[in-house]
N, C-alpha and C positions, 0 to 999 in steps of 0.2 A: 739616834732614832731617825728613820727615813721620813722625809716630808710626805704627808698625805696630799693627794691631788684632787682638785675639783675640775670636772670636765663637762662643759655643756655639749649636748648632742644635737645635731641638726639632721633630722630626717628629711631627705630631699625627694620630691616628686615633681617632675616636669620643670626642674630648675627653681622650685620654690621650697621654702621650709614648711613642713606640715607637722601636725601632732595629733595623735589619736589616743584612744583608751583601749587597753587590751589588744593593741595592734589593729583596731578598726575605728570607724567614725572620724576620719581625718578632717582637720580644719587648717586653714592657712595661718602660718605664723611669721611670715615676712621674707624679706630678701636675704638669702644665706650669706652673701658677702658682707652686707651691712651688719648683720648679726655677728658674724665672725670678728669683724673689726671692733665692734662694741665689747665683745667678751674679752678680747685680747687686752683692750684698754682697761677693762674692769678688774683684771687680775686672774682670769682663768688660767689654769696651768697648761691645759691642752684642749684641743677640740676634736670632736669626732663627727664626720659627715657620712651618713648612710643613705645611699640611693636605694630607696625601699622598693622600687619597682624596676630595678635595673634590667635592661635587655641590651642586646648588641646595638639596637637602634639608637639608644640614647647615651652610649658610651662617650660619643663626642661631646655631648652636653656636660658630662661629668668632668672630662678633661679640661674643658673650657672653664668650668667652675673652679677646679683645683688651681688653675693658673691664676685666676682672678683673686682667689683667697690668699694664695702664696704672696701676692703683691701687697697685701694689706695687713698681714699678721706676722708677728715675730715669735710665736709660740708653736710647739710641735702640733701637727694635726694628722689625724688618721682618716683614711677614706675606705669605705666598704660598699659592697653592692655589686653583684654580678661578676666578681673577679674569679677567673678560673684558669689563668695561665701565667707563665713567666712574662709573656709579652704584655698582658694586662697590667701587671704590677710594675714592670719597667716603665710603661707609659705614664702611670700615675706618679711614680717617684720622680721621673724626669720633669713632669709638670709642676712639681713642687711639694707633693705630699711627703710626710716624714715616715709614715707607716701605712700599712694596708690591713684591712680586716677581712677575713674570709670566714664563711659560715657553711652555706649549702655545699659549696665546692669541696670543702674539707671533708664533709660527711660522705659525699659521693665518691671522692678520690682521696683517701687519707694520705697517700704518698705525696700529694701536692704540697702538704705542709713541709715534708722533708725537702722537696725540691726547692721551694721558695726560701726556706731558711738557709739552705746551702748557697743559693744564688745571691741572696741579698743580705743575709745575716739575720739571726733570730730577733734582733732588736727591732726589725722592720715588720715582723709578722705577728699580727694579733689574730687569734682565733676567737670568733664570736660564738657564743653558745646561747641559744634561746631555749629556756627550760620551762617546763610546765609539770606540776604535780599531777600524776595520773595514778589513781588508786594507791596513793601513799608513796609512790616512787617518782623521783625527778627524771623526766624523759626529755631528750633532745628533740627539738622541732626545727624544721627547715622551711625554706620558701616564705620568709617573712612571718614565720610562726604558724603557717597554715598546714604543714605536713608533719605529723608525728613520725619518729623513726624508731628503730629497734634498739637505739643506743641509750644507755643510762648515763646521766649527766656526769657523775663523779668519775667513773672509769674512762669516759670519753675525754674529759679534761686531762686526766693523767696520761692518756695515750698521746694527745697532741703535744703535751709538754715534752714527752720522750721523743717526739718527732721533730722538735725544734721550735715550737711556738715560743714567742718571747713574752706574751701576755695573754690572759684570758679576759674577754669582755662577756660577763655573765648577765644576761637579761632574764629576769623572771617574768614570764608572760602572765602569771597570776596577779602580780602587783603592778605591771606596767600601766602608767597613766592614772592609777587609782588615787595617788597621793596619800596612801594609807601606810606608807613605810616600805623600806626595802625588804627583800626576802633574807632575813638574817641567818637562818639556820643553814640553808644550802650554801650561802656565801661563806659562812664560818668554816664549814667542812672543807670547802675547796681551798680557802685561804690557808688553812692549817695543813692541808694535805699536799699542797704544791709548793715548789720552790720559786716559781715565777709569779709576778704580780697578778692580782685579780682586781678587775674593775667591776664594781657593782652597778647595775642599771635596773631601773624599774621600780617606781613607787614613791619617789621623793616628794614630800609635800610640806615638810617643816624643817627647820634647822635641826631640831632634835633627831629627825630621821638620819641626817648626815652623821651626827655624833654617834648614834646607835650602830650605823653600818661600819664605822671605823673602830669602835670600842668592842661591841658585841660581835659584829660580823667579821671583824679583822681584815676588812678590805684595804687594799693599797690606794684605791682611787674610787671616787663616787661620781657617777654620770647622771645627769638629769636634763630634761628638755623644757617642758611647758612652764615650770616655775621660773625658769630663767627667761624664756621667750616672752612671757607675759608679765615679767618684772614683779612676780609675787615675792621673790627672794632676790636680793642683790648680792652679787658675789663678794664684794668687799665686806659687807655686813656679816655674811655667812662665815667668811674666813676668820674674822675677828672673834666671832662667837665660838668657833671651834678652837681657836688658839687659847681663848680664856678657859675652855673646858679641858685644857691640857693636851690637845692634839696638835702636833707639830705641823705648821702650815707655812707656805711661802707667801709672805705678805708684801 
């Protein structure tokens, strides 16, 4: 059985780690390089950095951050935010990132997924999907969750898989930051319907929530932010709990 992964997520704004609820009401959560180093030492399997207000202007800030993180961690890390070209991805990978995450650019130009997977290999390309339930249907949102699209989440995930995405990072905007639990149903449908790994994001508040997303939601990895940033749950304790619940973990 494949090992399940625990992935702290660091949302980056102006070079700092921030955390909000339902994508708004951001508060400072610390220095991203210090947090990254701590998580690597505590046994995180991977890290995700998302520049949540990425523009061309602060691309240099992100490159600098990636270089500094790569110097202090020995686990894979993914970087996302404002990525829209082969040149963007090349710069981030050269700076030390292991994977990149694309969201709005993939929706805008689906062929970009094909191009990036051909150029860098599908193992480097994560497609992030921000989903919200609208009138009973899961709908893809872009621009940090601010803009609804005409795409349904399940078909879109299948499309990007066929275009060469290596992983899906699924964030439920309905549960994000609520600590009320992951979105189990949509995660399960995606996990069972795709042949690539699904990372579940949004809603972690207890160790039981992680058990549920792995057993009921069938996710390959679980991503969380504030509970790790503010040390409400410690990664080694969480992993031992999950292992004792019969979930295969890297300890």
